[in-house]
MOPAC internal coordinates of N, CA, C and O (Angstrom, degrees):
PM7 1SCF
backbone

  N    0.0000 0     0.00 0     0.00 0    0    0    0
  C    1.4481 1     0.00 0     0.00 0    1    0    0
  C    1.5274 1   108.98 1     0.00 0    2    1    0
  O    1.2310 1   120.43 1   -49.93 1    3    2    1
  N    1.3246 1   116.79 1   130.07 1    3    2    1
  C    1.4513 1   120.53 1   178.50 1    5    3    2
  C    1.5082 1   110.75 1   -78.16 1    6    5    3
  O    1.2310 1   121.27 1   -37.01 1    7    6    5
  N    1.2961 1   115.18 1   142.99 1    7    6    5
  C    1.4535 1   120.23 1   178.94 1    9    7    6
  C    1.5180 1   109.56 1   -81.79 1   10    9    7
  O    1.2310 1   120.60 1   -42.98 1   11   10    9
  N    1.3106 1   116.45 1   137.02 1   11   10    9
  C    1.4674 1   119.64 1   176.47 1   13   11   10
  C    1.5207 1   110.43 1   -74.60 1   14   13   11
  O    1.2310 1   120.08 1   168.01 1   15   14   13
  N    1.3279 1   117.46 1   -11.99 1   15   14   13
  C    1.4694 1   121.28 1   179.36 1   17   15   14
  C    1.5245 1   112.40 1   -87.90 1   18   17   15
  O    1.2310 1   120.08 1   165.98 1   19   18   17
  N    1.3222 1   117.46 1   -14.02 1   19   18   17
  C    1.4640 1   120.85 1  -174.99 1   21   19   18
  C    1.5357 1   113.12 1   -53.87 1   22   21   19
  O    1.2310 1   118.18 1   136.12 1   23   22   21
  N    1.3407 1   121.07 1   -43.88 1   23   22   21
  C    1.4729 1   119.56 1   178.63 1   25   23   22
  C    1.5300 1   112.52 1   -62.27 1   26   25   23
  O    1.2310 1   120.37 1   144.07 1   27   26   25
  N    1.3292 1   116.90 1   -35.93 1   27   26   25
  C    1.4621 1   120.20 1  -179.84 1   29   27   26
  C    1.5300 1   110.92 1   -70.67 1   30   29   27
  O    1.2310 1   120.74 1   141.30 1   31   30   29
  N    1.3253 1   116.19 1   -38.70 1   31   30   29
  C    1.4611 1   120.32 1   177.76 1   33   31   30
  C    1.5284 1   109.73 1   -64.71 1   34   33   31
  O    1.2310 1   120.65 1   138.16 1   35   34   33
  N    1.3241 1   116.36 1   -41.84 1   35   34   33
  C    1.4658 1   121.07 1   177.68 1   37   35   34
  C    1.5294 1   110.09 1   -63.10 1   38   37   35
  O    1.2310 1   120.23 1   135.62 1   39   38   37
  N    1.3280 1   117.17 1   -44.38 1   39   38   37
  C    1.4631 1   121.85 1   179.40 1   41   39   38
  C    1.5197 1   110.53 1   -59.87 1   42   41   39
  O    1.2310 1   120.20 1   135.82 1   43   42   41
  N    1.3312 1   117.22 1   -44.18 1   43   42   41
  C    1.4670 1   120.42 1  -179.21 1   45   43   42
  C    1.5302 1   110.85 1   -65.86 1   46   45   43
  O    1.2310 1   120.43 1   147.91 1   47   46   45
  N    1.3219 1   116.78 1   -32.09 1   47   46   45
  C    1.4643 1   119.73 1   174.22 1   49   47   46
  C    1.5179 1   111.20 1   -64.43 1   50   49   47
  O    1.2310 1   120.60 1   141.61 1   51   50   49
  N    1.3273 1   116.46 1   -38.39 1   51   50   49
  C    1.4621 1   120.78 1   177.66 1   53   51   50
  C    1.5320 1   110.92 1   -67.38 1   54   53   51
  O    1.2310 1   120.72 1   140.75 1   55   54   53
  N    1.3383 1   116.22 1   -39.25 1   55   54   53
  C    1.4694 1   120.43 1   177.71 1   57   55   54
  C    1.5254 1   109.13 1   -61.17 1   58   57   55
  O    1.2310 1   120.39 1   134.53 1   59   58   57
  N    1.3181 1   116.86 1   -45.47 1   59   58   57
  C    1.4593 1   120.96 1  -179.61 1   61   59   58
  C    1.5282 1   111.12 1   -60.85 1   62   61   59
  O    1.2310 1   120.25 1   136.19 1   63   62   61
  N    1.3320 1   117.13 1   -43.81 1   63   62   61
  C    1.4689 1   120.15 1   179.69 1   65   63   62
  C    1.5266 1   110.84 1   -63.20 1   66   65   63
  O    1.2310 1   120.58 1   139.51 1   67   66   65
  N    1.3444 1   116.50 1   -40.49 1   67   66   65
  C    1.4621 1   120.12 1  -179.88 1   69   67   66
  C    1.5215 1   110.52 1   -63.85 1   70   69   67
  O    1.2310 1   120.54 1   134.66 1   71   70   69
  N    1.3364 1   116.58 1   -45.34 1   71   70   69
  C    1.4639 1   120.44 1  -177.82 1   73   71   70
  C    1.5343 1   110.10 1   -66.31 1   74   73   71
  O    1.2310 1   120.08 1   143.62 1   75   74   73
  N    1.3220 1   117.46 1   -36.38 1   75   74   73
  C    1.4700 1   119.97 1   176.71 1   77   75   74
  C    1.5273 1   111.14 1   -66.80 1   78   77   75
  O    1.2310 1   120.55 1   144.78 1   79   78   77
  N    1.3432 1   116.56 1   -35.22 1   79   78   77
  C    1.4665 1   120.72 1  -179.34 1   81   79   78
  C    1.5302 1   111.55 1   -76.20 1   82   81   79
  O    1.2310 1   120.43 1   148.58 1   83   82   81
  N    1.3359 1   116.79 1   -31.42 1   83   82   81
  C    1.4682 1   120.93 1  -177.99 1   85   83   82
  C    1.5332 1   109.76 1  -130.75 1   86   85   83
  O    1.2310 1   119.99 1  -108.79 1   87   86   85
  N    1.3288 1   117.63 1    71.21 1   87   86   85
  C    1.4667 1   119.92 1  -175.76 1   89   87   86
  C    1.5271 1   113.89 1   -63.74 1   90   89   87
  O    1.2310 1   119.69 1   157.98 1   91   90   89
  N    1.3140 1   118.19 1   -22.02 1   91   90   89
  C    1.4690 1   120.35 1   179.57 1   93   91   90
  C    1.5282 1   111.75 1   -67.02 1   94   93   91
  O    1.2310 1   119.76 1   159.33 1   95   94   93
  N    1.3312 1   118.06 1   -20.67 1   95   94   93
  C    1.4670 1   121.32 1   179.99 1   97   95   94
  C    1.5261 1   112.41 1   -96.02 1   98   97   95
  O    1.2310 1   119.74 1   178.73 1   99   98   97
  N    1.3229 1   118.09 1    -1.27 1   99   98   97
  C    1.4639 1   122.12 1  -174.84 1  101   99   98
  C    1.5270 1   112.97 1   -63.15 1  102  101   99
  O    1.2310 1   119.96 1   153.66 1  103  102  101
  N    1.3229 1   117.68 1   -26.34 1  103  102  101
  C    1.4699 1   120.81 1  -177.38 1  105  103  102
  C    1.5285 1   113.65 1   -94.00 1  106  105  103
  O    1.2310 1   119.97 1  -178.08 1  107  106  105
  N    1.3333 1   117.66 1     1.92 1  107  106  105
  C    1.4641 1   120.00 1   176.42 1  109  107  106
  C    1.5254 1   109.30 1   -66.76 1  110  109  107
  O    1.2310 1   120.91 1   -30.78 1  111  110  109
  N    1.3226 1   115.87 1   149.22 1  111  110  109
  C    1.4666 1   120.95 1  -173.93 1  113  111  110
  C    1.5330 1   113.13 1   -55.59 1  114  113  111
  O    1.2310 1   120.29 1   133.54 1  115  114  113
  N    1.3186 1   117.06 1   -46.46 1  115  114  113
  C    1.4747 1   120.67 1  -177.93 1  117  115  114
  C    1.5238 1   110.81 1   -63.11 1  118  117  115
  O    1.2310 1   120.68 1   138.40 1  119  118  117
  N    1.3301 1   116.30 1   -41.60 1  119  118  117
  C    1.4649 1   119.24 1  -178.95 1  121  119  118
  C    1.5201 1   111.31 1   -71.74 1  122  121  119
  O    1.2310 1   120.39 1   147.08 1  123  122  121
  N    1.3333 1   116.87 1   -32.92 1  123  122  121
  C    1.4690 1   119.53 1   175.97 1  125  123  122
  C    1.5260 1   110.67 1   -62.86 1  126  125  123
  O    1.2310 1   120.71 1   138.25 1  127  126  125
  N    1.3362 1   116.24 1   -41.75 1  127  126  125
  C    1.4662 1   119.28 1   179.06 1  129  127  126
  C    1.5249 1   111.20 1   -64.14 1  130  129  127
  O    1.2310 1   120.49 1   138.39 1  131  130  129
  N    1.3234 1   116.67 1   -41.61 1  131  130  129
  C    1.4639 1   119.96 1   178.02 1  133  131  130
  C    1.5225 1   111.25 1   -64.82 1  134  133  131
  O    1.2310 1   120.42 1   139.00 1  135  134  133
  N    1.3332 1   116.80 1   -41.00 1  135  134  133
  C    1.4591 1   120.45 1   179.07 1  137  135  134
  C    1.5238 1   111.19 1   -65.61 1  138  137  135
  O    1.2310 1   120.36 1   142.94 1  139  138  137
  N    1.3393 1   116.92 1   -37.06 1  139  138  137
  C    1.4733 1   120.38 1   176.83 1  141  139  138
  C    1.5262 1   110.42 1   -64.65 1  142  141  139
  O    1.2310 1   120.56 1   136.49 1  143  142  141
  N    1.3342 1   116.54 1   -43.51 1  143  142  141
  C    1.4647 1   120.50 1   178.27 1  145  143  142
  C    1.5238 1   110.33 1   -59.56 1  146  145  143
  O    1.2310 1   120.73 1   131.45 1  147  146  145
  N    1.3340 1   116.20 1   -48.55 1  147  146  145
  C    1.4686 1   120.27 1  -177.77 1  149  147  146
  C    1.5289 1   111.21 1   -66.67 1  150  149  147
  O    1.2310 1   120.21 1   144.10 1  151  150  149
  N    1.3264 1   117.20 1   -35.90 1  151  150  149
  C    1.4540 1   120.22 1   176.77 1  153  151  150
  C    1.5172 1   111.26 1   -65.14 1  154  153  151
  O    1.2310 1   120.46 1   138.43 1  155  154  153
  N    1.3371 1   116.72 1   -41.57 1  155  154  153
  C    1.4630 1   120.92 1   177.72 1  157  155  154
  C    1.5200 1   111.79 1   -65.38 1  158  157  155
  O    1.2310 1   120.64 1   138.71 1  159  158  157
  N    1.3264 1   116.38 1   -41.29 1  159  158  157
  C    1.4649 1   120.46 1   177.87 1  161  159  158
  C    1.5208 1   110.02 1   -62.16 1  162  161  159
  O    1.2310 1   120.55 1   134.98 1  163  162  161
  N    1.3241 1   116.55 1   -45.02 1  163  162  161
  C    1.4586 1   120.80 1   179.14 1  165  163  162
  C    1.5286 1   110.99 1   -61.22 1  166  165  163
  O    1.2310 1   120.47 1   138.55 1  167  166  165
  N    1.3283 1   116.71 1   -41.45 1  167  166  165
  C    1.4630 1   120.80 1   179.94 1  169  167  166
  C    1.5337 1   110.92 1   -64.34 1  170  169  167
  O    1.2310 1   120.32 1   136.71 1  171  170  169
  N    1.3252 1   117.00 1   -43.29 1  171  170  169
  C    1.4663 1   120.62 1  -179.81 1  173  171  170
  C    1.5293 1   111.17 1   -65.95 1  174  173  171
  O    1.2310 1   120.30 1   139.52 1  175  174  173
  N    1.3326 1   117.03 1   -40.48 1  175  174  173
  C    1.4678 1   120.05 1   177.33 1  177  175  174
  C    1.5262 1   110.58 1   -64.68 1  178  177  175
  O    1.2310 1   120.62 1   140.68 1  179  178  177
  N    1.3240 1   116.42 1   -39.32 1  179  178  177
  C    1.4533 1   120.11 1   178.43 1  181  179  178
  C    1.5236 1   110.82 1   -64.51 1  182  181  179
  O    1.2310 1   120.94 1   136.57 1  183  182  181
  N    1.3382 1   115.81 1   -43.43 1  183  182  181
  C    1.4700 1   120.31 1   179.12 1  185  183  182
  C    1.5265 1   110.55 1   -62.65 1  186  185  183
  O    1.2310 1   120.65 1   135.83 1  187  186  185
  N    1.3209 1   116.37 1   -44.17 1  187  186  185
  C    1.4621 1   120.56 1  -178.47 1  189  187  186
  C    1.5265 1   111.20 1   -67.41 1  190  189  187
  O    1.2310 1   120.34 1   144.42 1  191  190  189
  N    1.3309 1   116.95 1   -35.58 1  191  190  189
  C    1.4592 1   119.67 1  -178.25 1  193  191  190
  C    1.5240 1   112.07 1   -73.06 1  194  193  191
  O    1.2310 1   119.82 1   161.18 1  195  194  193
  N    1.3155 1   117.94 1   -18.82 1  195  194  193
  C    1.4649 1   120.81 1   177.62 1  197  195  194
  C    1.5246 1   111.46 1   -80.26 1  198  197  195
  O    1.2310 1   120.38 1   168.66 1  199  198  197
  N    1.3070 1   116.87 1   -11.34 1  199  198  197
  C    1.4551 1   121.20 1   177.54 1  201  199  198
  C    1.5294 1   108.55 1   -68.95 1  202  201  199
  O    1.2310 1   120.78 1   -36.96 1  203  202  201
  N    1.3160 1   116.10 1   143.04 1  203  202  201
  C    1.4638 1   120.34 1  -178.83 1  205  203  202
  C    1.5271 1   112.08 1   -83.50 1  206  205  203
  O    1.2310 1   119.93 1   178.02 1  207  206  205
  N    1.3100 1   117.73 1    -1.98 1  207  206  205
  C    1.4565 1   121.41 1  -174.99 1  209  207  206
  C    1.5364 1   111.77 1   -81.76 1  210  209  207
  O    1.2310 1   119.72 1   -59.28 1  211  210  209
  N    1.3311 1   118.14 1   120.72 1  211  210  209
  C    1.4691 1   120.34 1   177.07 1  213  211  210
  C    1.5288 1   112.81 1   -63.94 1  214  213  211
  O    1.2310 1   120.27 1   154.51 1  215  214  213
  N    1.3470 1   117.08 1   -25.49 1  215  214  213
  C    1.4677 1   119.54 1   179.45 1  217  215  214
  C    1.5239 1   110.89 1   -63.41 1  218  217  215
  O    1.2310 1   120.14 1   144.61 1  219  218  217
  N    1.3313 1   117.33 1   -35.39 1  219  218  217
  C    1.4652 1   120.44 1   179.43 1  221  219  218
  C    1.5193 1   109.36 1   -63.56 1  222  221  219
  O    1.2310 1   120.57 1   135.59 1  223  222  221
  N    1.3356 1   116.51 1   -44.41 1  223  222  221
  C    1.4620 1   119.88 1   178.83 1  225  223  222
  C    1.5235 1   110.70 1   -62.10 1  226  225  223
  O    1.2310 1   120.77 1   138.08 1  227  226  225
  N    1.3090 1   116.12 1   -41.92 1  227  226  225
  C    1.4612 1   120.76 1  -179.72 1  229  227  226
  C    1.5223 1   110.95 1   -62.81 1  230  229  227
  O    1.2310 1   120.30 1   138.04 1  231  230  229
  N    1.3196 1   117.02 1   -41.96 1  231  230  229
  C    1.4667 1   120.87 1   179.77 1  233  231  230
  C    1.5223 1   111.18 1   -65.55 1  234  233  231
  O    1.2310 1   120.64 1   149.47 1  235  234  233
  N    1.3379 1   116.39 1   -30.53 1  235  234  233
  C    1.4657 1   120.53 1   179.12 1  237  235  234
  C    1.5238 1   111.38 1   -81.92 1  238  237  235
  O    1.2310 1   120.25 1   172.55 1  239  238  237
  N    1.3373 1   117.12 1    -7.45 1  239  238  237
  C    1.4525 1   120.31 1  -179.12 1  241  239  238
  C    1.5159 1   112.90 1    87.00 1  242  241  239
  O    1.2310 1   120.25 1  -168.06 1  243  242  241
  N    1.3303 1   117.13 1    11.94 1  243  242  241
  C    1.4602 1   121.08 1   178.33 1  245  243  242
  C    1.5188 1   108.89 1  -103.49 1  246  245  243
  O    1.2310 1   120.42 1   -37.82 1  247  246  245
  N    1.3028 1   116.80 1   142.18 1  247  246  245
  C    1.4496 1   121.13 1  -179.56 1  249  247  246
  C    1.5242 1   108.62 1  -124.75 1  250  249  247
  O    1.2310 1   120.75 1   -44.48 1  251  250  249
  N    1.3147 1   116.17 1   135.52 1  251  250  249
  C    1.4512 1   120.95 1  -177.05 1  253  251  250
  C    1.5265 1   112.37 1   -82.53 1  254  253  251
  O    1.2310 1   119.81 1   166.26 1  255  254  253
  N    1.3058 1   117.97 1   -13.74 1  255  254  253
  C    1.4526 1   121.15 1  -177.53 1  257  255  254
  C    1.5204 1   108.91 1  -156.01 1  258  257  255
  O    1.2310 1   121.22 1   -17.01 1  259  258  257
  N    1.3236 1   115.27 1   162.99 1  259  258  257
  C    1.4624 1   120.57 1   174.44 1  261  259  258
  C    1.5200 1   108.25 1   -85.24 1  262  261  259
  O    1.2310 1   119.61 1   -35.90 1  263  262  261
  N    1.3185 1   118.35 1   144.10 1  263  262  261
  C    1.4657 1   119.61 1   177.63 1  265  263  262
  C    1.5267 1   109.98 1   -65.66 1  266  265  263
  O    1.2310 1   119.96 1   -36.85 1  267  266  265
  N    1.3170 1   117.67 1   143.15 1  267  266  265
  C    1.4600 1   119.53 1  -179.70 1  269  267  266
  C    1.5270 1   110.87 1   -69.73 1  270  269  267
  O    1.2310 1   120.15 1   -22.78 1  271  270  269
  N    1.3281 1   117.31 1   157.22 1  271  270  269
  C    1.4659 1   119.29 1   178.38 1  273  271  270
  C    1.5246 1   110.36 1   -66.20 1  274  273  271
  O    1.2310 1   120.53 1   -26.74 1  275  274  273
  N    1.3137 1   116.59 1   153.26 1  275  274  273
  C    1.4672 1   121.14 1  -178.88 1  277  275  274
  C    1.5236 1   110.68 1   -64.51 1  278  277  275
  O    1.2310 1   120.36 1   136.10 1  279  278  277
  N    1.3138 1   116.91 1   -43.90 1  279  278  277
  C    1.4633 1   121.42 1   178.93 1  281  279  278
  C    1.5186 1   109.25 1  -129.33 1  282  281  279
  O    1.2310 1   120.89 1   -39.61 1  283  282  281
  N    1.3124 1   115.90 1   140.39 1  283  282  281
  C    1.4642 1   119.76 1   175.30 1  285  283  282
  C    1.5237 1   108.20 1   -78.63 1  286  285  283
  O    1.2310 1   119.86 1   -36.59 1  287  286  285
  N    1.3327 1   117.88 1   143.41 1  287  286  285
  C    1.4649 1   119.01 1   178.09 1  289  287  286
  C    1.5245 1   110.33 1   -67.26 1  290  289  287
  O    1.2310 1   120.88 1   -33.02 1  291  290  289
  N    1.3321 1   115.92 1   146.98 1  291  290  289
  C    1.4630 1   120.42 1   179.89 1  293  291  290
  C    1.5280 1   110.95 1   -71.18 1  294  293  291
  O    1.2310 1   120.49 1   144.69 1  295  294  293
  N    1.3162 1   116.67 1   -35.31 1  295  294  293
  C    1.4603 1   121.26 1   177.24 1  297  295  294
  C    1.5263 1   108.01 1  -122.24 1  298  297  295
  O    1.2310 1   120.33 1   -30.66 1  299  298  297
  N    1.3231 1   116.98 1   149.34 1  299  298  297
  C    1.4657 1   118.00 1   177.58 1  301  299  298
  C    1.5252 1   110.12 1   -66.52 1  302  301  299
  O    1.2310 1   120.00 1   -34.91 1  303  302  301
  N    1.3165 1   117.61 1   145.09 1  303  302  301
  C    1.4697 1   119.89 1   179.55 1  305  303  302
  C    1.5313 1   109.45 1   -75.43 1  306  305  303
  O    1.2310 1   120.57 1   -67.95 1  307  306  305
  N    1.3201 1   116.53 1   112.05 1  307  306  305
  C    1.4547 1   120.93 1   179.65 1  309  307  306
  C    1.5182 1   109.30 1   -92.18 1  310  309  307
  O    1.2310 1   121.26 1   -38.13 1  311  310  309
  N    1.3190 1   115.19 1   141.87 1  311  310  309
  C    1.4627 1   119.91 1   175.69 1  313  311  310
  C    1.5180 1   109.28 1   -74.51 1  314  313  311
  O    1.2310 1   120.02 1   -29.36 1  315  314  313
  N    1.3293 1   117.56 1   150.64 1  315  314  313
  C    1.4640 1   118.97 1   177.34 1  317  315  314
  C    1.5307 1   109.77 1   -63.89 1  318  317  315
  O    1.2310 1   121.13 1   -28.98 1  319  318  317
  N    1.3204 1   115.45 1   151.02 1  319  318  317
  C    1.4536 1   119.80 1  -178.66 1  321  319  318
  C    1.5222 1   110.16 1   -66.09 1  322  321  319
  O    1.2310 1   121.20 1   -44.78 1  323  322  321
  N    1.3206 1   115.32 1   135.22 1  323  322  321
  C    1.4599 1   119.96 1  -179.46 1  325  323  322
  C    1.5199 1   108.93 1   -72.39 1  326  325  323
  O    1.2310 1   120.22 1   -43.08 1  327  326  325
  N    1.3452 1   117.19 1   136.92 1  327  326  325
  C    1.4589 1   119.15 1   178.88 1  329  327  326
  C    1.5344 1   109.88 1   -70.05 1  330  329  327
  O    1.2310 1   121.11 1   -30.04 1  331  330  329
  N    1.3131 1   115.48 1   149.96 1  331  330  329
  C    1.4641 1   120.37 1   179.59 1  333  331  330
  C    1.5213 1   107.69 1   -94.38 1  334  333  331
  O    1.2310 1   121.23 1   -57.25 1  335  334  333
  N    1.3212 1   115.26 1   122.75 1  335  334  333
  C    1.4525 1   119.94 1   179.85 1  337  335  334
  C    1.5221 1   109.25 1  -103.59 1  338  337  335
  O    1.2310 1   121.25 1   -41.14 1  339  338  337
  N    1.3097 1   115.22 1   138.86 1  339  338  337
  C    1.4660 1   120.17 1   177.51 1  341  339  338
  C    1.5219 1   107.72 1  -123.09 1  342  341  339
  O    1.2310 1   122.02 1   -40.15 1  343  342  341
  N    1.3033 1   113.73 1   139.85 1  343  342  341
  C    1.4709 1   119.16 1   178.55 1  345  343  342
  C    1.5198 1   108.84 1   -70.25 1  346  345  343
  O    1.2310 1   120.32 1   -41.17 1  347  346  345
  N    1.3315 1   116.99 1   138.83 1  347  346  345
  C    1.4715 1   118.63 1   178.74 1  349  347  346
  C    1.5240 1   110.33 1   -68.18 1  350  349  347
  O    1.2310 1   121.29 1   -36.02 1  351  350  349
  N    1.3313 1   115.14 1   143.98 1  351  350  349
  C    1.4653 1   120.90 1   177.37 1  353  351  350
  C    1.5256 1   107.52 1   -85.11 1  354  353  351
  O    1.2310 1   121.01 1   -52.67 1  355  354  353
  N    1.2755 1   115.67 1   127.33 1  355  354  353
  C    1.4614 1   120.88 1  -177.12 1  357  355  354
  C    1.5044 1   110.63 1  -103.68 1  358  357  355
  O    1.2310 1   120.10 1   180.00 1  359  358  357

């Protein structure tokens, strides 16, 4: 399931990169508002991620584990045998 927050997280990453590239503009009013928004979003995600409830993670689009396979294989998957290489005799 895709997270509905993913575009906002990506946007805040872009804001951070811009401010790092142009620190002289970091104190402009528009950039301060964007930084406040991204800081608040980060704080809320951090607060939500500290919750022990798996439903919160699921709602955020984060999963703590991969779903198990539907059926276990009858035999273990063996890798193909590695070919034996020999150095040419010169």
